[in-house]
Residue, then its C-alpha position, 0 to 999 in steps of 0.5 A: m499500499t501507499i501512504r498519503l502524506r501532505a508535504h509538511h508531514l514529511l518533516c513531522l515524521l523525521t522527529y515523531v516520537g509517539k506524542g500526538y493530539s490524542p490516543v487515536f491520533t498517536a496510534n494511527y501515526d505509530g502505524i504509519a511510521e511502522r509502515l514507512s519503516r518497513g518500506e512502504d512508499i509515499v504519495l504526496v497529497a494536497g490537504s488532509d492525509d493519512i496522518c490527519a485522518p483521526l482529526l477530521y471528525e473534530p468540529e474544526p480540524h486544524c489540518l483543514r485551515e490555511g496555516a496547514a496549507e502554508r506549512d505544506r507550501q513551505a515544506a514542499e519548497d524546502v524538501e524539493a530544493l534539498l532532494a532536487r525532485p518534485i514535491r507536489d500533489g501526486a508525486r511519489l517518494d520512498v523514504d529509504a535510509p539515505t533519504l531519511i539520513r539526508l532529510r534529518q541532517a538538513f532538519s538538524a542544520g535548519h535547512v528544511r524548517k521554514a514550515c516549522g515556524g509557529c508550530d506547537w510541536s517545534v520545541l519538541c522536534g528541535a529537542v528530538a533533532s538535538g538528541g540525535y533522533r533517539d526514540t523516533r518511530l520512523q527508522r530505517p536500518v543503518d550501521a554503527q556509522n549511520r550508513p544505510i544497510 
């Protein structure tokens, strides 16, 4: 299967450690991180995605607001420049070990964080990145020197 993701969730996945808006949201996110860790690919979507799904039943889900769309635009711009490939609606992406390492290095260096401005999770994500991405749920096999296996 393919996981549907909006652009700014490409960044959120880098630091996801099992914290979220609700137990249902977190369980869903854990499942997505596990599937990606096993090698499922991503199709980028405009608007709400598989991570947003548990929030869509709220009276005014934040994932449908203009701020989320602006985060998507900023994240797409940064990730597209980093990976030198289209990051837009309908594009497919495999977050293999080399891509995950590259994204996390750029995130730690602040090169792909425009979309994080004003996000409630930004402090947590910064701490996770500063801590070497310990305990993140999205993992790909690497050796002791952090090289893909």
